[in-house]
Structures are given as C-alpha cells and as structure tokens.
Steps between C-alpha positions, in 0.01 A plus 500: 500500500809712565294816479256359753785420740638852461158645578474279809847610615407866451182448700696334780761778499228765501327322785825486696571869433151605605524273802829653601362851449201409713727366775717813485192720523371295795837528678516875432145536624585313822815708548308825450223377729741414781700819440200731526354295786827526690528869417148557630580308820821703552308823433238403758773417752669834436167677548455319832853597607443864400169508687673353805785755476255787458305373799819479709599851391156628592524335843842661558373840388194467725731397786711811441189720504385338823848551649492869415154541651616320813810721520279809479274366774790413732669837436173679578455295818856582606429868453152514649501233770863478613687820417219725621479316835877506540492875441249531783728294726795719402314824571368370833848384600644844419234664715586271792872565458436877523296451817719618789310286750628181335800343677829479310509119505153499344614756240784267403243229436291750300802593289553130431135464396533808277812357336330167427190679369709720270689202359176308450349799319802519272475126430128517421554798268783313324283189456208709371737680264629169361146371458372809318759772424323832559741687273372306198162671491638835617826533304506225237713198416835680460506643853367174647769288336776743598372489858505119485860498375604739777348268762703205371829687459476669841438173685742269316821494297313469170571754224218600268569694183176624348351712226127542554250689288148553631246285316217748532315336210432196723212507746570458871421128496751427223762721664450291813570185296831650379586587862416146621707347219795712611453398863489132403806524275706678767402245765582211264836656405597544865354181647556245224743670265736626774550821302641825636475718188184580305442706188137601437372700204141607440428703188188632336501412131231606249223482760627156604798428722816293533627356828841341553618346829857369522678342796849360556377194690573132454234463230281198432398258228220678311366167370541319830248399761569806717356724230190287459425453868613830648199677649674837476569457129144381438370814668728714282381321184137545606547872564675536163201327339262741678709787362462343151876511464771254398761355737846386391741331740873451448701320764763238549678370806758741649428771240204686648153548357325748275124548492361707214136610479360673194155640452409644162279800424223266372468339844426831675 
C-alpha cells in the first residue's frame, strides 16, 4: 500500500514537472514569437524610413541638378540676349557721342545713357559669373575659389585665410559642387554666423580630397532644428552625397563652426 502511494506521488510529481516544463516552453515560445515579430516589424519600419530618406535625398539631388541647368540657361541668356544687346547700345551711343553734329546737351544725355549701359553690363556679367563661373572650366577649381575669396575680401571686411590645392582628379561637375558648397558656407557664415574670419583648406589626398571650412561666427546647435530645417545646409549635405563624401560638423554657440568633408580614393 505504501509503495503504491509512493508510485502515485512520483507520478503526480512527474506530471507537475512535465506540466511546468510545458508551460515554460510555451511561455518561451510566445516570447520568441513576439520578439521576432516585433523585430520584423521594426525592420520593416526602418526599411520604410530608409526608402523615404533615399527618396528625399534623390529629390534634393535632382533639384540641385535642375538648379544648375537653370543657372546655365540664365547665364547663357544673360550673355546672348542681354549683354550682346547692351554692347550694341554702347557702341551706338559712342558713335553718336563722336558725331560733331550732335548738340552738347544731347551728348550729356548720351553720356548718361552710356554710363547706365556700362554699369548694367558689369552687373549682368557679375550675375552670369556667379551663376556659372567661367574660370572653373578654363582654369580649374583652385583659381576659381581664389577669385571667389578675392571678391568677398575686396567688397567687405571679411578676412579669408586659405590653402587650396587643385582637385584635378575631379570632373568639372564635381568641382562645381565643391565650389557651390564653398559659396553656401561663406554666405551662411556671413549671414547667419556673423563671422568675419574664415579659414579654408582644400587638399588632394591619395586621389581623394579633404576639405575644411572654419569660421569665427556665433555657431549653432548641430542637433537643433536649424540644422534639420536649413535649406542651405540641406543643399550642402546633398552635394556632399553627390560627391560620395562624408560631412562632419562641429559647432557650438559663440565658438564658431567647422565643416569637414572627406572623400576617399575608393569613391573616385
């Protein structure tokens, strides 16, 4: 009788143990199921976010390409349709001024017309130059950047210290992106950063390049909303992406900003 009771107790204990093991396995199975289900959901969400980011980047890059094409068109129109006609007006005015039959009071008016025409020609050439710098295709990035720095320093109190090496390994389109990035950074430093000293270094390195732009402006919060919403910074990031380079930004309020761009040999 005692032996039978012991056997019954063992059977009950075994049943309880197996029942507990079964429950543990069921709980583990549910945990793993929910874990992998959640992981799959998160992975799908990340894929959606990445697709959305890639799409946004592609839109920005396409916008930049359209902007450059539009700049070329406007610059060509300025040269062909406006500057050429203004040159004709200037030549005709000079001919009339040299005509001895023209009264002096009329010549004064002609001189005034010639002065306005000359200033308008200079303005149209300057605008066309800013749209598409002619020195870029003729003399390369180094000369074009140095010319840009001279324009800023001659017309303002800004000081620009620079060390520029010509990135001849880049095609003209990519050199233009480096030029546009520099334009945007200078404008941001002057307009938003209130800087008056810049230090710009462009070096060729192992078929790639390094680019460092420093200013002594008021700085900004790199992780703040200004960085995320600034159109200028978005354009810079898009051009850096087109260059297949990496952008690093260091800045804090009242301590200036540093923008570093690196492009490795493998990206060329």
